[in-house]
A tleap script that builds the chain and sets N, CA, C and O, in Angstrom:
source leaprc.protein.ff14SB
mol = sequence {
  NMET VAL LYS LYS ASN LYS SER LYS ARG SER
  GLN ASP PHE LYS ALA ASP MET GLN SER ILE
  LYS LYS GLU ASP VAL ARG LYS LEU GLN GLU
  THR PHE SER GLN PHE PHE GLY THR ASN SER
  ASP GLU MET ARG LYS GLN SER THR ARG LEU
  LYS SER LYS ILE TYR PHE PHE GLY PHE VAL
  ALA ILE ILE PHE PHE VAL VAL VAL PHE TYR
  LEU THR LYS SER VAL ASN PHE VAL GLY CILE
}
set mol.1.N position { 144.962 70.217 -111.487 }
set mol.1.CA position { 146.035 69.507 -110.811 }
set mol.1.C position { 146.810 68.676 -111.837 }
set mol.1.O position { 146.232 67.889 -112.586 }
set mol.2.N position { 148.102 68.866 -111.851 }
set mol.2.CA position { 148.960 68.174 -112.803 }
set mol.2.C position { 149.663 67.047 -112.072 }
set mol.2.O position { 150.312 67.263 -111.049 }
set mol.3.N position { 149.525 65.824 -112.616 }
set mol.3.CA position { 150.186 64.676 -112.005 }
set mol.3.C position { 151.635 64.611 -112.463 }
set mol.3.O position { 151.938 64.797 -113.642 }
set mol.4.N position { 152.522 64.344 -111.515 }
set mol.4.CA position { 153.925 64.156 -111.861 }
set mol.4.C position { 154.149 62.671 -112.120 }
set mol.4.O position { 153.537 61.809 -111.488 }
set mol.5.N position { 155.027 62.402 -113.050 }
set mol.5.CA position { 155.318 60.994 -113.257 }
set mol.5.C position { 156.163 60.466 -112.103 }
set mol.5.O position { 156.676 61.237 -111.291 }
set mol.6.N position { 156.300 59.148 -112.039 }
set mol.6.CA position { 156.928 58.518 -110.887 }
set mol.6.C position { 158.396 58.925 -110.733 }
set mol.6.O position { 158.849 59.160 -109.613 }
set mol.7.N position { 159.134 59.010 -111.819 }
set mol.7.CA position { 160.547 59.370 -111.722 }
set mol.7.C position { 160.719 60.804 -111.232 }
set mol.7.O position { 161.662 61.094 -110.496 }
set mol.8.N position { 159.827 61.698 -111.627 }
set mol.8.CA position { 159.901 63.096 -111.189 }
set mol.8.C position { 159.648 63.191 -109.681 }
set mol.8.O position { 160.331 63.932 -108.974 }
set mol.9.N position { 158.653 62.427 -109.198 }
set mol.9.CA position { 158.367 62.442 -107.758 }
set mol.9.C position { 159.522 61.882 -106.957 }
set mol.9.O position { 159.854 62.415 -105.899 }
set mol.10.N position { 160.150 60.804 -107.446 }
set mol.10.CA position { 161.262 60.211 -106.702 }
set mol.10.C position { 162.469 61.132 -106.684 }
set mol.10.O position { 163.239 61.102 -105.724 }
set mol.11.N position { 162.659 61.946 -107.706 }
set mol.11.CA position { 163.767 62.891 -107.718 }
set mol.11.C position { 163.518 64.043 -106.754 }
set mol.11.O position { 164.462 64.577 -106.173 }
set mol.12.N position { 162.258 64.430 -106.579 }
set mol.12.CA position { 161.931 65.543 -105.697 }
set mol.12.C position { 161.985 65.155 -104.220 }
set mol.12.O position { 162.171 66.016 -103.361 }
set mol.13.N position { 161.824 63.874 -103.923 }
set mol.13.CA position { 161.769 63.424 -102.528 }
set mol.13.C position { 163.169 63.306 -101.956 }
set mol.13.O position { 164.033 62.633 -102.519 }
set mol.14.N position { 163.379 63.973 -100.824 }
set mol.14.CA position { 164.647 63.867 -100.107 }
set mol.14.C position { 164.301 63.607 -98.644 }
set mol.14.O position { 163.771 64.474 -97.950 }
set mol.15.N position { 164.608 62.411 -98.200 }
set mol.15.CA position { 164.282 62.028 -96.831 }
set mol.15.C position { 165.269 62.643 -95.852 }
set mol.15.O position { 166.481 62.600 -96.063 }
set mol.16.N position { 164.750 63.199 -94.808 }
set mol.16.CA position { 165.575 63.714 -93.722 }
set mol.16.C position { 165.692 62.583 -92.698 }
set mol.16.O position { 164.873 62.472 -91.786 }
set mol.17.N position { 166.703 61.761 -92.860 }
set mol.17.CA position { 166.834 60.546 -92.062 }
set mol.17.C position { 167.002 60.846 -90.570 }
set mol.17.O position { 166.539 60.074 -89.731 }
set mol.18.N position { 167.645 61.931 -90.241 }
set mol.18.CA position { 167.846 62.263 -88.828 }
set mol.18.C position { 166.518 62.559 -88.142 }
set mol.18.O position { 166.289 62.099 -87.023 }
set mol.19.N position { 165.639 63.319 -88.792 }
set mol.19.CA position { 164.340 63.621 -88.176 }
set mol.19.C position { 163.460 62.377 -88.131 }
set mol.19.O position { 162.687 62.197 -87.190 }
set mol.20.N position { 163.573 61.512 -89.150 }
set mol.20.CA position { 162.812 60.257 -89.127 }
set mol.20.C position { 163.295 59.384 -87.979 }
set mol.20.O position { 162.480 58.770 -87.289 }
set mol.21.N position { 164.598 59.318 -87.763 }
set mol.21.CA position { 165.168 58.521 -86.678 }
set mol.21.C position { 164.726 59.069 -85.317 }
set mol.21.O position { 164.369 58.301 -84.424 }
set mol.22.N position { 164.750 60.390 -85.162 }
set mol.22.CA position { 164.320 60.995 -83.899 }
set mol.22.C position { 162.846 60.703 -83.619 }
set mol.22.O position { 162.473 60.426 -82.479 }
set mol.23.N position { 162.014 60.764 -84.649 }
set mol.23.CA position { 160.586 60.474 -84.492 }
set mol.23.C position { 160.369 59.008 -84.123 }
set mol.23.O position { 159.523 58.699 -83.283 }
set mol.24.N position { 161.122 58.107 -84.742 }
set mol.24.CA position { 161.015 56.684 -84.407 }
set mol.24.C position { 161.429 56.417 -82.967 }
set mol.24.O position { 160.778 55.645 -82.263 }
set mol.25.N position { 162.516 57.057 -82.529 }
set mol.25.CA position { 162.981 56.894 -81.149 }
set mol.25.C position { 161.934 57.425 -80.171 }
set mol.25.O position { 161.669 56.805 -79.141 }
set mol.26.N position { 161.343 58.573 -80.498 }
set mol.26.CA position { 160.320 59.154 -79.628 }
set mol.26.C position { 159.117 58.214 -79.511 }
set mol.26.O position { 158.608 57.993 -78.412 }
set mol.27.N position { 158.664 57.663 -80.636 }
set mol.27.CA position { 157.520 56.747 -80.615 }
set mol.27.C position { 157.851 55.477 -79.839 }
set mol.27.O position { 157.011 54.964 -79.099 }
set mol.28.N position { 159.072 54.967 -80.002 }
set mol.28.CA position { 159.489 53.766 -79.280 }
set mol.28.C position { 159.535 54.020 -77.780 }
set mol.28.O position { 159.089 53.182 -76.996 }
set mol.29.N position { 160.071 55.171 -77.372 }
set mol.29.CA position { 160.126 55.506 -75.953 }
set mol.29.C position { 158.724 55.687 -75.374 }
set mol.29.O position { 158.462 55.290 -74.238 }
set mol.30.N position { 157.833 56.282 -76.150 }
set mol.30.CA position { 156.460 56.461 -75.694 }
set mol.30.C position { 155.759 55.115 -75.506 }
set mol.30.O position { 155.065 54.905 -74.512 }
set mol.31.N position { 155.943 54.223 -76.451 }
set mol.31.CA position { 155.349 52.887 -76.345 }
set mol.31.C position { 155.935 52.133 -75.163 }
set mol.31.O position { 155.202 51.487 -74.414 }
set mol.32.N position { 157.253 52.209 -74.989 }
set mol.32.CA position { 157.933 51.536 -73.887 }
set mol.32.C position { 157.443 52.058 -72.541 }
set mol.32.O position { 157.208 51.276 -71.620 }
set mol.33.N position { 157.289 53.373 -72.422 }
set mol.33.CA position { 156.835 53.942 -71.152 }
set mol.33.C position { 155.380 53.593 -70.866 }
set mol.33.O position { 155.001 53.463 -69.703 }
set mol.34.N position { 154.554 53.438 -71.905 }
set mol.34.CA position { 153.170 53.025 -71.688 }
set mol.34.C position { 153.109 51.590 -71.205 }
set mol.34.O position { 152.255 51.245 -70.388 }
set mol.35.N position { 154.007 50.750 -71.701 }
set mol.35.CA position { 153.964 49.336 -71.342 }
set mol.35.C position { 154.619 49.071 -69.994 }
set mol.35.O position { 154.077 48.321 -69.182 }
set mol.36.N position { 155.781 49.677 -69.746 }
set mol.36.CA position { 156.532 49.394 -68.527 }
set mol.36.C position { 156.413 50.480 -67.463 }
set mol.36.O position { 156.803 50.249 -66.319 }
set mol.37.N position { 155.897 51.638 -67.795 }
set mol.37.CA position { 155.809 52.723 -66.832 }
set mol.37.C position { 156.953 53.697 -67.006 }
set mol.37.O position { 157.905 53.438 -67.742 }
set mol.38.N position { 156.847 54.828 -66.315 }
set mol.38.CA position { 157.867 55.870 -66.476 }
set mol.38.C position { 158.906 55.855 -65.356 }
set mol.38.O position { 160.032 56.309 -65.563 }
set mol.39.N position { 158.560 55.349 -64.191 }
set mol.39.CA position { 159.469 55.304 -63.062 }
set mol.39.C position { 160.379 54.085 -63.189 }
set mol.39.O position { 159.935 53.032 -63.646 }
set mol.40.N position { 161.650 54.214 -62.789 }
set mol.40.CA position { 162.601 53.104 -62.947 }
set mol.40.C position { 162.226 51.905 -62.064 }
set mol.40.O position { 162.388 50.757 -62.478 }
set mol.41.N position { 161.728 52.168 -60.854 }
set mol.41.CA position { 161.308 51.063 -59.984 }
set mol.41.C position { 160.104 50.336 -60.579 }
set mol.41.O position { 160.020 49.109 -60.524 }
set mol.42.N position { 159.185 51.096 -61.142 }
set mol.42.CA position { 158.015 50.507 -61.785 }
set mol.42.C position { 158.434 49.691 -63.009 }
set mol.42.O position { 157.890 48.616 -63.260 }
set mol.43.N position { 159.402 50.204 -63.768 }
set mol.43.CA position { 159.912 49.466 -64.930 }
set mol.43.C position { 160.524 48.145 -64.505 }
set mol.43.O position { 160.286 47.111 -65.129 }
set mol.44.N position { 161.316 48.184 -63.438 }
set mol.44.CA position { 161.972 46.978 -62.943 }
set mol.44.C position { 160.938 45.948 -62.507 }
set mol.44.O position { 161.066 44.762 -62.810 }
set mol.45.N position { 159.910 46.408 -61.792 }
set mol.45.CA position { 158.875 45.502 -61.309 }
set mol.45.C position { 158.084 44.899 -62.469 }
set mol.45.O position { 157.805 43.700 -62.481 }
set mol.46.N position { 157.725 45.734 -63.439 }
set mol.46.CA position { 156.948 45.252 -64.585 }
set mol.46.C position { 157.771 44.284 -65.442 }
set mol.46.O position { 157.247 43.269 -65.901 }
set mol.47.N position { 159.037 44.584 -65.657 }
set mol.47.CA position { 159.862 43.698 -66.475 }
set mol.47.C position { 160.110 42.371 -65.772 }
set mol.47.O position { 160.149 41.328 -66.425 }
set mol.48.N position { 160.280 42.390 -64.445 }
set mol.48.CA position { 160.432 41.145 -63.696 }
set mol.48.C position { 159.160 40.319 -63.770 }
set mol.48.O position { 159.216 39.100 -63.934 }
set mol.49.N position { 158.025 40.968 -63.651 }
set mol.49.CA position { 156.746 40.275 -63.749 }
set mol.49.C position { 156.562 39.657 -65.138 }
set mol.49.O position { 156.110 38.519 -65.265 }
set mol.50.N position { 156.914 40.413 -66.166 }
set mol.50.CA position { 156.796 39.914 -67.537 }
set mol.50.C position { 157.748 38.740 -67.773 }
set mol.50.O position { 157.377 37.754 -68.411 }
set mol.51.N position { 158.966 38.849 -67.262 }
set mol.51.CA position { 159.940 37.772 -67.422 }
set mol.51.C position { 159.467 36.501 -66.729 }
set mol.51.O position { 159.621 35.409 -67.277 }
set mol.52.N position { 158.899 36.622 -65.539 }
set mol.52.CA position { 158.417 35.439 -64.835 }
set mol.52.C position { 157.233 34.807 -65.561 }
set mol.52.O position { 157.109 33.582 -65.581 }
set mol.53.N position { 156.362 35.620 -66.156 }
set mol.53.CA position { 155.247 35.072 -66.938 }
set mol.53.C position { 155.755 34.315 -68.160 }
set mol.53.O position { 155.250 33.242 -68.490 }
set mol.54.N position { 156.750 34.877 -68.825 }
set mol.54.CA position { 157.312 34.215 -70.000 }
set mol.54.C position { 157.945 32.883 -69.616 }
set mol.54.O position { 157.745 31.883 -70.306 }
set mol.55.N position { 158.702 32.858 -68.528 }
set mol.55.CA position { 159.307 31.615 -68.074 }
set mol.55.C position { 158.242 30.595 -67.695 }
set mol.55.O position { 158.357 29.421 -68.047 }
set mol.56.N position { 157.211 31.028 -66.982 }
set mol.56.CA position { 156.163 30.102 -66.538 }
set mol.56.C position { 155.428 29.495 -67.733 }
set mol.56.O position { 155.268 28.277 -67.808 }
set mol.57.N position { 154.981 30.339 -68.666 }
set mol.57.CA position { 154.243 29.811 -69.806 }
set mol.57.C position { 155.144 28.998 -70.737 }
set mol.57.O position { 154.668 28.062 -71.379 }
set mol.58.N position { 156.422 29.331 -70.824 }
set mol.58.CA position { 157.360 28.509 -71.584 }
set mol.58.C position { 157.524 27.144 -70.954 }
set mol.58.O position { 157.547 26.134 -71.657 }
set mol.59.N position { 157.638 27.102 -69.634 }
set mol.59.CA position { 157.753 25.831 -68.914 }
set mol.59.C position { 156.491 24.984 -69.110 }
set mol.59.O position { 156.583 23.780 -69.346 }
set mol.60.N position { 155.317 25.609 -69.015 }
set mol.60.CA position { 154.057 24.889 -69.210 }
set mol.60.C position { 153.968 24.353 -70.638 }
set mol.60.O position { 153.520 23.224 -70.843 }
set mol.61.N position { 154.381 25.130 -71.612 }
set mol.61.CA position { 154.329 24.690 -73.006 }
set mol.61.C position { 155.272 23.512 -73.235 }
set mol.61.O position { 154.913 22.565 -73.933 }
set mol.62.N position { 156.463 23.557 -72.662 }
set mol.62.CA position { 157.411 22.454 -72.814 }
set mol.62.C position { 156.861 21.186 -72.177 }
set mol.62.O position { 156.939 20.112 -72.775 }
set mol.63.N position { 156.310 21.292 -70.980 }
set mol.63.CA position { 155.724 20.124 -70.312 }
set mol.63.C position { 154.591 19.560 -71.161 }
set mol.63.O position { 154.484 18.344 -71.318 }
set mol.64.N position { 153.748 20.426 -71.708 }
set mol.64.CA position { 152.637 19.981 -72.542 }
set mol.64.C position { 153.146 19.208 -73.756 }
set mol.64.O position { 152.631 18.134 -74.066 }
set mol.65.N position { 154.157 19.747 -74.447 }
set mol.65.CA position { 154.682 19.078 -75.632 }
set mol.65.C position { 155.376 17.771 -75.288 }
set mol.65.O position { 155.289 16.811 -76.054 }
set mol.66.N position { 156.063 17.711 -74.155 }
set mol.66.CA position { 156.705 16.467 -73.738 }
set mol.66.C position { 155.654 15.404 -73.442 }
set mol.66.O position { 155.813 14.251 -73.842 }
set mol.67.N position { 154.596 15.771 -72.756 }
set mol.67.CA position { 153.525 14.816 -72.448 }
set mol.67.C position { 152.856 14.336 -73.732 }
set mol.67.O position { 152.624 13.138 -73.889 }
set mol.68.N position { 152.547 15.230 -74.636 }
set mol.68.CA position { 151.928 14.835 -75.909 }
set mol.68.C position { 152.870 13.937 -76.694 }
set mol.68.O position { 152.433 12.932 -77.254 }
set mol.69.N position { 154.145 14.274 -76.747 }
set mol.69.CA position { 155.118 13.454 -77.454 }
set mol.69.C position { 155.212 12.064 -76.823 }
set mol.69.O position { 155.238 11.057 -77.531 }
set mol.70.N position { 155.263 12.013 -75.504 }
set mol.70.CA position { 155.338 10.727 -74.802 }
set mol.70.C position { 154.095 9.884 -75.077 }
set mol.70.O position { 154.198 8.686 -75.339 }
set mol.71.N position { 152.926 10.511 -75.015 }
set mol.71.CA position { 151.690 9.761 -75.243 }
set mol.71.C position { 151.587 9.255 -76.682 }
set mol.71.O position { 151.109 8.143 -76.909 }
set mol.72.N position { 152.024 10.043 -77.644 }
set mol.72.CA position { 151.927 9.588 -79.028 }
set mol.72.C position { 152.935 8.488 -79.334 }
set mol.72.O position { 152.697 7.672 -80.225 }
set mol.73.N position { 154.050 8.447 -78.621 }
set mol.73.CA position { 155.042 7.402 -78.862 }
set mol.73.C position { 154.738 6.130 -78.083 }
set mol.73.O position { 155.056 5.039 -78.558 }
set mol.74.N position { 154.139 6.231 -76.912 }
set mol.74.CA position { 153.946 5.057 -76.071 }
set mol.74.C position { 152.567 4.423 -76.211 }
set mol.74.O position { 152.412 3.234 -75.931 }
set mol.75.N position { 151.573 5.177 -76.631 }
set mol.75.CA position { 150.222 4.645 -76.742 }
set mol.75.C position { 149.974 4.232 -78.188 }
set mol.75.O position { 150.148 5.033 -79.106 }
set mol.76.N position { 149.567 2.976 -78.388 }
set mol.76.CA position { 149.232 2.498 -79.724 }
set mol.76.C position { 147.741 2.719 -79.956 }
set mol.76.O position { 146.901 2.164 -79.248 }
set mol.77.N position { 147.432 3.520 -80.935 }
set mol.77.CA position { 146.046 3.783 -81.253 }
set mol.77.C position { 145.524 2.673 -82.162 }
set mol.77.O position { 146.196 2.262 -83.108 }
set mol.78.N position { 144.338 2.203 -81.870 }
set mol.78.CA position { 143.756 1.120 -82.641 }
set mol.78.C position { 143.341 1.670 -84.006 }
set mol.78.O position { 142.632 2.673 -84.088 }
set mol.79.N position { 143.786 1.012 -85.071 }
set mol.79.CA position { 143.408 1.399 -86.415 }
set mol.79.C position { 144.318 2.427 -87.043 }
set mol.79.O position { 144.104 2.813 -88.192 }
set mol.80.N position { 145.327 2.882 -86.325 }
set mol.80.CA position { 146.230 3.886 -86.911 }
set mol.80.C position { 147.587 3.259 -87.125 }
set mol.80.O position { 148.504 3.923 -87.610 }
savepdb mol mol.pdb
quit
């Protein structure tokens, strides 16, 4: 087996960008359908459920940070 140097290998490589793009799109669609489902009604229901979870946990995180911020500003810790 004869090793090619790096410049020789880079000259021989020609990427077929269209086939790479098609493969990426196919993989993305497959991942999307596994996560949200294949039916449009199922997709709508799953995306609404996901959106409501994101809003709920975002709201909880904001409330948590506001409470922590309020407590650290209003409570004087002894020795600090």
